C-alpha positions in Angstrom: 15.1 5.4 13.6 16.3 5.4 10.0 16.6 1.9 8.5 19.8 0.6 7.1 20.0 -0.3 3.5 21.1 -3.9 2.7 20.6 -4.1 -1.0 20.4 -1.9 -4.1 17.5 0.5 -4.4 14.6 -0.7 -6.5 13.4 1.9 -9.0 9.7 2.0 -9.8 9.3 5.4 -11.4 11.5 7.7 -13.4 13.1 10.8 -11.8 13.0 14.0 -13.9 15.7 16.6 -13.2 16.7 19.8 -15.0 19.8 20.0 -17.1 23.0 20.9 -15.4 23.9 20.2 -11.8 21.5 17.8 -10.1 19.6 19.4 -7.2 21.0 18.8 -3.7 18.7 16.8 -1.5 16.9 19.1 1.0 16.9 18.3 4.7 14.2 15.8 5.6 11.7 17.5 7.8 8.7 15.7 9.2 6.2 14.6 6.6 3.0 13.7 8.7 -0.2 12.3 7.3 -2.5 15.3 6.9 -5.6 13.8 5.3 -7.1 10.4 4.6 -9.9 9.3 2.3 -11.3 5.9 3.4 -13.0 3.9 0.7 -14.9 0.6 1.4 -11.7 -1.4 0.9 -8.9 1.1 0.4 -7.6 4.4 1.9 -5.9 7.3 0.1 -3.2 8.8 2.2 -1.8 12.3 1.9 1.5 13.3 3.5 2.9 16.8 3.5 6.2 18.4 4.2 7.3 22.1 4.1 10.8 22.8 3.1 13.0 25.9 2.6 13.3 25.6 -1.1 16.0 27.2 -3.3 15.2 28.8 -6.6 15.2 26.3 -9.4 15.5 22.5 -9.0 14.9 20.9 -5.6 14.7 17.3 -4.3 12.9 16.0 -1.2 12.5 12.5 0.1 9.6 11.0 2.1 11.0 8.2 4.3 9.6 5.2 6.1 6.4 4.6 4.1 4.5 1.4 4.4 5.8 -1.3 2.0 2.5 -2.2 0.4 1.4 1.2 -0.9 0.0 0.8 -4.4 2.8 2.2 -6.8 0.3 2.9 -9.6 -1.6 5.3 -7.4 1.4 7.4 -6.3 1.4 11.0 -7.2 2.9 14.3 -5.9 1.7 17.8 -5.8 3.1 21.2 -4.7 1.8 24.5 -3.5 1.9 27.9 -5.3 5.3 28.8 -6.8 6.4 25.2 -7.4 5.9 22.6 -10.1 6.5 18.8 -9.8 9.1 17.5 -12.3 9.4 13.9 -11.2 8.8 11.2 -8.6 10.9 8.1 -7.7 9.7 5.2 -5.6 12.3 3.1 -3.8 12.3 -0.1 -1.7 14.5 0.0 1.3 15.3 -3.3 3.0 15.7 -3.2 6.8 18.8 -4.7 8.4 16.8 -6.6 10.9 13.2 -7.1 12.0 13.9 -6.5 15.7 14.0 -2.8 16.4 15.0 -0.8 19.4 11.4 -0.8 20.4 11.2 -4.6 20.5 14.5 -4.7 22.4 13.0 -2.3 25.0 10.0 -4.5 25.3 12.2 -7.5 25.8 14.0 -5.7 28.6 10.7 -4.7 30.2 9.5 -8.3 30.0 12.7 -9.6 31.6 12.4 -7.1 34.4 8.7 -8.0 35.0 9.6 -11.7 34.9 12.4 -11.2 37.5 10.0 -9.2 39.7 7.5 -12.0 39.4 10.1 -14.6 40.4 11.1 -12.6 43.4 7.5 -12.4 44.5 7.2 -16.2 44.1 10.1 -16.6 46.5 8.5 -14.2 48.9 5.3 -16.3 48.7 7.3 -19.4 49.5 8.9 -17.7 52.6 5.5 -16.4 53.7 4.0 -19.9 53.5 6.9 -21.2 55.7 6.2 -18.5 58.2 2.5 -19.4 58.3 3.5 -23.0 58.9 5.7 -22.0 61.8 3.0 -20.0 63.5 0.6 -22.9 62.9 3.0 -25.4 64.5 3.5 -23.0 67.5 -0.3 -22.7 67.9 -0.7 -26.5 67.7 2.0 -27.1 70.3 0.5 -24.4 72.6 -2.9 -26.2 72.4 -1.3 -29.5 73.5 0.7 -27.8 76.3 -2.4 -25.9 77.5 -4.4 -29.2 77.5 -1.8 -30.9 79.6 -1.6 -28.1 82.2 -5.3 -27.9 82.5 -5.4 -31.6 83.3 -2.7 -31.0 85.9 -4.3 -27.8 87.3 -1.3 -25.7 86.6 -2.5 -23.0 84.2 -0.5 -19.7 84.1 -3.2 -17.5 82.4 -1.2 -14.3 81.8 1.7 -16.2 80.3 -0.5 -18.1 77.9 -2.3 -14.9 76.9 1.0 -13.3 76.0 2.1 -16.3 73.9 -1.2 -16.6 72.1 -1.2 -12.9 71.3 2.2 -13.3 69.7 0.9 -16.2 67.5 -2.3 -14.4 66.5 -0.5 -11.2 65.7 2.0 -13.2 63.6 -0.8 -15.0 61.7 -2.7 -11.7 61.2 0.4 -10.0 59.8 0.8 -13.0 57.4 -2.7 -12.6 56.2 -2.1 -8.9 55.5 1.1 -9.5 53.7 -0.4 -12.4 51.7 -3.1 -10.1 50.4 -0.6 -7.4 49.4 1.6 -10.1 47.8 -1.3 -11.5 45.8 -2.2 -8.1 44.5 1.4 -7.4 43.4 1.6 -10.8 41.7 -1.7 -10.3 39.8 -0.5 -6.8 38.6 2.8 -8.4 37.5 0.9 -11.2 35.6 -1.2 -8.5 33.8 1.9 -6.5 33.0 3.7 -9.6 31.6 0.6 -10.5 29.5 0.3 -7.0 28.1 4.0 -6.6 27.3 4.1 -10.1 25.7 1.1 -9.2 23.5 2.6 -5.8 22.6 5.8 -7.5 21.6 4.0 -10.1 19.5 1.9 -7.5 17.7 4.8 -5.2 17.1 7.0 -8.0 15.8 4.2 -9.1 13.5 3.6 -5.6 12.2 7.2 -4.5 11.8 8.0 -4.7 8.1 11.1 -6.1 6.6 11.1 -3.3 4.1 9.8 0.2 3.7 9.3 2.6 0.9 10.8 5.9 0.1 9.5 8.5 -2.4 11.8 11.1 -3.8 10.1 14.2 -5.3 11.8 16.7 -7.5 10.3 20.1 -8.2 11.1 23.5 -9.6 10.6 26.5 -7.4 10.1 30.0 -8.8 12.2 31.4 -6.1 13.7 30.7 -2.7 11.5 30.3 0.3 9.1 27.9 2.0 7.3 25.4 -0.2 4.8 22.7 0.6 5.1 19.3 -1.2 2.6 16.5 -0.9 2.5 12.9 -1.9 -0.7 10.9 -2.3 -1.0 7.1 -2.4 -3.5 4.3 -1.9 -3.1 1.4 0.5 -5.3 -1.6 1.2 -5.9 -2.9 4.7 -8.5 -0.3 5.5 -12.3 -0.5 5.5 -15.3 1.4 6.8 -19.0 0.9 7.1 -21.9 3.1 8.3 -23.7 2.6 11.6 -26.2 4.8 13.5 -27.7 5.8 16.8 -31.4 6.6 16.5 -33.0 8.5 19.4 -36.8 8.9 19.7 -38.0 11.7 21.9 -41.7 11.0 22.4 -42.3 14.3 24.2 -41.3 16.3 21.2 -42.2 13.8 18.6 -38.7 14.1 17.1 -36.1 11.5 16.0 -32.4 12.3 16.1 -30.2 10.3 13.8 -26.5 10.2 14.4 -24.5 8.7 11.6 -21.1 7.1 12.3 -18.4 5.7 10.1 -16.8 2.6 11.7 -13.2 2.5 10.5 -10.8 -0.5 10.8 -7.3 -0.1 9.5 -4.2 -2.3 9.8 -2.1 -0.5 7.3 1.0 -0.4 9.5 0.9 3.4 10.1 -1.3 5.4 12.4 -3.4 8.3 11.2 -2.9 10.9 14.0 -5.0 14.1 13.9 -6.0 13.9 10.3 -8.7 15.4 8.1 -10.9 12.4 7.3 -13.3 11.7 4.5 -15.4 8.6 4.1 -16.3 7.7 0.5 -18.4 5.0 -1.1 -16.9 5.1 -4.5 -13.9 2.9 -5.1 -10.8 4.0 -7.0 -10.9 2.5 -10.5 -7.4 1.3 -11.3 -8.5 0.0 -14.8 -8.8 3.1 -16.9 -8.7 1.5 -20.3 -11.2 2.7 -23.0 -14.3 0.5 -22.6 -14.8 -2.3 -25.1 -18.2 -3.6 -26.2 -18.9 -7.1 -25.0 -21.2 -9.6 -26.8 -24.9 -9.4 -25.9 -26.5 -12.8 -25.4 -29.1 -13.2 -28.1 -29.7 -16.8 -26.9 -28.8 -18.8 -23.9 -28.5 -22.5 -23.4 -29.9 -24.3 -20.3 -26.7 -23.9 -18.3 -26.4 -20.2 -19.0 -30.0 -19.6 -18.2 -29.7 -21.6 -14.9 -26.6 -19.5 -14.0 -28.3 -16.2 -14.8 -31.4 -17.3 -12.8 -29.2 -18.1 -9.9 -27.6 -14.6 -10.0 -30.9 -12.9 -10.3 -32.2 -14.8 -7.3 -29.0 -13.8 -5.3 -29.4 -10.1 -6.2 -33.0 -10.2 -5.1 -32.5 -11.9 -1.7 -29.1 -10.8 -0.4 -28.0 -8.0 1.8 -26.2 -5.0 0.3 -22.8 -6.0 1.7 -23.1 -9.4 0.1 -24.1 -7.9 -3.2 -21.1 -5.6 -3.0 -18.7 -8.5 -2.4 -20.3 -10.5 -5.2 -20.1 -7.5 -7.6 -16.4 -7.0 -6.9 -15.7 -10.6 -8.0 -18.3 -10.8 -10.8 -17.5 -7.5 -12.5 -13.8 -6.9 -13.0 -14.4 -3.8 -15.1 -17.2 -1.2 -15.2 -18.2 -2.4 -18.7 -18.7 -5.9 -17.3 -21.5 -4.6 -15.1 -23.1 -2.7 -17.9 -23.0 -5.7 -20.2 -24.7 -7.8 -17.5 -27.3 -5.1 -17.0 -28.1 -5.1 -20.7 -28.4 -8.9 -20.8 -30.9 -8.7 -18.0 -32.9 -6.2 -20.0 -32.9 -8.6 -22.9 -33.9 -11.4 -20.7 -36.9 -9.5 -19.3 -38.3 -9.4 -22.9 -38.7 -13.2 -22.9 -42.1 -14.8 -22.6 -43.5 -15.5 -19.1 -43.6 -19.2 -19.9 -40.0 -19.3 -20.8 -38.9 -17.4 -17.8 -41.0 -19.6 -15.5 -39.1 -22.6 -16.6 -36.1 -21.2 -14.7 -38.0 -19.8 -11.8 -37.8 -16.3 -13.2 -40.3 -13.5 -13.8 -40.2 -9.9 -14.8 -40.6 -8.7 -11.2 -37.5 -10.6 -10.1 -35.5 -9.3 -13.0 -36.6 -5.7 -12.4 -35.5 -6.2 -8.7 -32.1 -7.4 -9.8 -31.7 -4.4 -12.1 -32.5 -2.1 -9.2 -29.9 -3.7 -7.0 -27.3 -3.3 -9.7 -27.9 0.5 -9.9 -25.9 1.9 -7.0 -27.5 5.3 -6.3 -25.1 6.0 -3.5 -21.8 5.2 -5.2 -20.8 8.9 -5.1 -21.6 9.5 -1.4 -18.8 11.2 0.5 -18.9 12.3 4.2 -16.5 15.0 5.1 -15.9 14.4 8.9 -16.3 17.8 10.6 -13.4 17.4 13.1 -9.9 16.0 12.9 -9.6 12.4 14.0 -6.9 10.0 15.1 -7.2 6.4 13.9 -4.6 3.8 15.2 -3.6 0.7 13.2 -4.8 -1.8 15.7 -7.4 -3.7 13.6 -10.2 -2.5 15.9 -13.3 -0.6 14.9 -13.1 3.2 15.6 -16.3 5.3 15.3 -16.3 8.8 13.9 -19.4 11.1 13.7 -20.3 11.8 10.1 -23.5 13.8 10.7 -26.2 14.4 13.2 -29.8 15.8 12.8 -33.1 16.0 14.6 -36.2 15.6 12.5 -40.0 15.7 13.2 -41.4 12.1 13.1 -44.7 10.6 12.3 -45.3 8.0 15.1 -47.6 5.1 14.7 -48.4 2.0 16.7 -48.9 -1.4 15.0 -50.6 -4.3 16.7 -50.8 -7.9 15.4 -52.9 -9.6 18.0 -52.8 -13.0 16.3 -49.0 -13.1 17.0 -48.9 -11.6 20.5 -50.2 -9.0 23.0 -47.6 -6.3 22.3 -48.2 -3.1 20.4 -45.1 -2.1 18.4 -44.0 1.5 18.1 -42.9 2.7 14.6 -41.5 6.1 13.6 -41.1 7.5 10.2 -39.2 10.6 9.1 -38.2 12.3 5.9 -34.4 12.3 5.5 -33.5 15.9 6.4 -29.9 15.2 7.4 -28.6 17.1 4.4 -26.7 13.9 3.2 -27.8 10.5 1.9 -28.2 7.9 4.5 -26.6 4.5 3.7 -27.7 1.1 4.8 -26.3 0.0 8.1 -26.8 -1.3 11.6 -28.4 0.9 14.3 -28.8 1.2 18.0 -32.3 2.4 18.9 -33.2 4.5 21.9 -36.6 5.7 23.3 -36.5 8.7 25.7 -32.9 8.1 26.4 -33.1 4.4 27.1 -31.6 1.7 24.8 -34.3 -0.6 23.4 -32.5 -2.7 21.0 -30.6 -3.1 17.7 -32.1 -2.6 14.2 -31.2 -1.9 10.6 -31.3 1.4 8.7 -32.2 1.3 5.0 -30.7 3.6 2.4 -32.4 6.9 1.7 -31.5 9.9 -0.4 -32.3 13.3 0.8 -36.1 13.9 1.3 -36.8 10.2 1.1 -38.6 8.5 3.9 -36.9 6.5 6.7 -38.8 4.1 9.0 -37.6 2.7 12.3 -39.2 0.1 14.7 -38.7 0.9 18.3 -40.2 -2.3 19.8 -43.2 -2.7 22.1 -44.9 0.1 24.1 -45.6 -1.3 27.6 -48.4 1.2 28.0 -50.5 -0.4 25.2 -51.9 -3.9 25.3 -53.8 -5.8 22.6 -55.8 -9.0 23.1 -57.5 -11.3 20.5 -59.9 -14.0 21.5 -62.3 -16.4 19.8 -65.8 -15.5 21.1 -67.8 -18.3 19.3 -67.3 -21.0 16.8 -70.6 -22.3 15.3 -70.9 -25.4 13.0 -73.9 -25.9 10.7 -74.5 -28.6 8.1 -74.6 -30.5 6.0 -77.0 -28.3 4.0 -79.7 -29.7 1.7 -78.5 -31.0 -1.6 -74.9 -30.3 -0.6 -72.6 -32.4 1.5 -71.0 -29.4 3.1 -70.8 -27.7 6.4 -70.4 -24.0 7.4 -68.2 -23.0 10.3 -68.6 -19.5 11.6 -65.9 -17.8 13.6 -66.5 -14.7 15.8 -63.4 -12.9 17.1 -63.0 -9.9 19.4 -59.9 -7.7 19.5 -59.4 -5.3 22.5 -56.8 -2.5 22.6 -56.1 -0.8 25.9 -54.2 2.6 26.1 -52.6 3.3 29.4 -50.6 6.3 28.0 -51.4 9.8 29.2 -52.0 10.8 25.6 -54.2 9.7 22.7 -52.6 7.4 20.2 -53.3 6.1 16.7 -53.0 2.3 16.4 -52.9 0.2 13.3 -54.4 -3.2 14.0 -53.6 -6.1 11.6 -55.3 -9.4 11.5 -56.3 -11.9 8.9 -58.8 -14.5 7.7 -57.9 -17.7 5.9 -57.5 -17.8 2.1 -58.7 -20.8 0.3 -56.6 -22.5 -2.4 -59.2 -25.1 -3.4 -62.6 -24.8 -5.1 -64.4 -26.9 -2.5 -63.5 -24.6 0.4 -65.1 -21.1 0.5 -64.1 -18.4 3.0 -66.5 -15.4 3.4 -65.9 -12.3 5.5 -69.2 -11.6 7.3 -68.4 -8.1 8.5 -67.1 -6.1 11.5 -68.5 -3.4 13.8 -65.5 -1.3 12.6 -65.0 -1.7 8.8 -61.5 -2.8 7.9 -59.4 -2.5 4.8 -59.3 -6.0 3.2 -56.6 -7.5 1.0 -58.4 -10.4 -0.6 -55.2 -12.0 -1.9 -53.6 -12.4 1.5 -56.7 -12.2 3.7 -55.2 -9.3 5.6 -57.6 -7.1 7.7 -56.4 -3.7 8.7 -58.0 -1.1 11.0 -56.9 2.4 12.0 -58.0 3.1 15.6 -57.8 6.4 17.5 -57.7 5.6 21.2 -58.0 8.3 23.9 -55.7 8.4 26.9 -56.7 5.7 29.4 -59.4 4.3 27.0 -60.2 0.9 25.5 -61.2 0.2 21.9 -62.7 -3.1 20.7 -63.3 -4.7 17.3 -65.7 -7.5 16.6 -65.6 -9.4 13.3 -66.6 -12.7 11.9 -66.0 -15.0 8.9 -67.3 -18.3 7.7 -65.6 -21.3 6.1 -67.7 -23.7 4.0 -66.1 -27.0 3.4 -67.1 -30.7 2.7 -68.3 -32.7 5.7 -65.5 -34.7 7.2 -62.8 -32.6 5.5 -60.1 -31.4 7.8 -59.5 -27.6 7.3 -56.2 -26.2 8.5 -54.6 -22.8 8.0 -51.3 -21.3 9.2 
């Protein structure tokens, strides 16, 4: 329905026409949305109409556009044989916010409410009928009792009367069930209609936009004209389904774009693109900003806080922070150069503010967005309503050979975790996002996918394998001491780790354990050896074994370590 105009038209761009007679407006054919590019916080809309142009100057108008399209992003284009000569953006005020659609909803709500009231009256009459049959039955019971006492019972007559009452009550039960079902359906219908009316009234704009496009045509005939504009109120983020097929040793990754849009216009059957880059509306020539040759305590503390945030926060949090912190692209570059300057400070100076070169290098890495140019061209046309609900579209899907490994940490539990690693062979970069994980077609849980460019590794954890069990137990604990000339004692620990494989195939299991690490000179920890030699990280005390376990077999590891400490000193480790 075309809106009525209440006020003068607002002009936001100039209309260019050729000299002489102004072009007559062409009939307004449909101008559907044909393609959409969704950015993390914006969407670029393309509408297209085809008109029967005349030779020379022409004018077409795109009606009923959302009121909050960004006027700075509006542009027009035309097909072969035509050249755009001008655009004009108008604001059209609506006569009233209640449309025919809302009026129709009001009529439907009234009809449903009347039907509900009628059923309520039916319910009251049915209750009266049930009370009547109940009163008859109660009176019959009293009369039958009296006649039994007097020995005058007419059995056939009472059976006929009781049958009448029971039939009546049974009919009431059936009608009550049917009535209850009708009332529940009417209640649901009223709730749905009321919600639709509320949402429609809330989304119905009080104004819309129009775009008039003028163009020159080389000759008469059909011509295609497009307009392109950006709107807010649209977002997307990546998510994944990750399927492990243990029989084939392959992992299938299905990448989705989860799109939410509340722009006020649906996107039916459109070509869809998901893009990570954001339109840059500030296109001024970059200006050099001062580099900080020196920083006072307050500036250093603030910079240290930002470095810590960059090193510990998730990608979406960093993205939101960056949008606030860097208003222009050169602001980000200046910040990066200041961090490089900061990394050249002495270790002692950085330590005063809780900084070190590793933290600064990590922050610099987070600032460099390797995936800003990623674009997913969705292979099939999609329809996205403007209902503020997430809608998933498939961006890509690929099966890749996986390297499967099992990891056991017996000090923390008896489960053996299954981990799979692939090389990204999807043909596109994989972005960070949430994932649903499946093993042999069964859902096992939720996880997180890290970013990976093409040919970079991707690792997934698929949870415990019930066919593998690990156990760790303390075999002996011996205490000796104090030794001669030293007031110390030596405590020796002997542990045994057992891994059982109930699978029908051989597996490789990584077993991780640890020994204590001393932080004082008067406590000495010594690894005494193992029947299977581990890799040892002396800094963390981590022990790591790689075991090959045949189908149905059991593998064991025996190892021991000692702790020498002063007599009477309590020794604790976490």
